[in-house]
N, C-alpha and C positions, 0 to 999 in steps of 0.2 A: 461143389466148390469150385473154384477159377481164379486164377491171375489176371490182372489186365495190366499190361506194359503201355505207358505215353510214349512214343518217341518225339522228338520236336522235326518238325516239318520245317524252319526256319531256318537252318544252320547248312543245308547240303547236304548231309554226308554219302557218301556209298553207299553201295549196297551192304556192299561188307562190312563198312564202318557200323551202320546200321545193324544190321544181325550181331554182330560181337556187343554191340552199345546193351541190346535188347535181350543179350544173355547173361550178361553184368547185372542188370536191375533184375532181374529173374531169380540170378543162385541169389543176390544180397539180399531180397524180399523173402522168399526163403528162408534166410538163416535167422532172420528176422524173427518169422512163426514162432508156435509152440512145436512142440511134438507132435501134440493131438492134432493139428492143423495141417503138418507138415506130412504125417500116416492118414489121412482121411485123403488130401489131395493127392501124393500120390496112390492111392490105392482105386480113386477114381478115374486117372489116367491123367493125369497133369494139364487139365485143361487149361489154354491160356489164350486173349485174344492180345491183337497188338494196334495200338490207337494213335491216331493224331491227335498233335500235342501241337500248341498254335507259338508257344516261346516259353521261357525262363517262368518267367513270373504264372505261369499258367499251371507252371509244374509244381513250385513250391504252396502255390494255394492248393490243390488237390492233395497235394500229400500232409498237409494242414489238418486237409478235412479225414483225411484216411486216419492220422495220427488223433484227431478226437474223436472218432469211432472207434477206436480201438482196434483198427487193421494194421498188419501188416505192409510194412510197403521201404521203400530203398529211393531215394535219389542217387544218381551216377553220374560221373563228373566225367572228364575224360582226361588221361595222363598228358594228350597235346603231341603224343612222337609221329605221327602222321598228318593226318589235316585237319584240324583243329588245334584252337589255343590251347595249353594246359588248363584246365576247371573247367572248362565248358560243360555246363548242365546239357545233356544227353537227351536223359529218360528220367523214367519213375516207373518204380511195378509198383502195384496194388496188390494183397493178397501173398498167399493162397487163403483163400477163406469163404463163406457162404457167398455163393454164387448172388444173391438180391444185396447183401453184407459190400460186396466191389461194385456193383452198380451203381449203389446209390451216391458213391464216389464221381464215376467214370462211365458211366450212363446214357451220357449224354452227346460225347466224344464218338465222331468216326471211325470206322476199322482203317486203315493204315493201308495201301494198296500199290 
């Protein structure tokens, strides 16, 4: 089991903003998962990877692919209180789900460094 969080590189989020948006995405997708997925992921150490996203359109396309595959997912929109305009799409989380299923959606993306 794993979860992948795709964070946009093109909007210039600071480190703290990035961390907050990744956390929001992770929690929201966890809440979208069923109880068995939640339990298995928690028991397996809650594996997560953070990946580079190119832009809003890519995140929506990946979210649609995850939805078609029946995977838990969540798109995060910023509230606009600090660095970004209200409603800015910042991140997408896919999973928790079987690692191969998550990789079928996000496996071509690079790690966020």
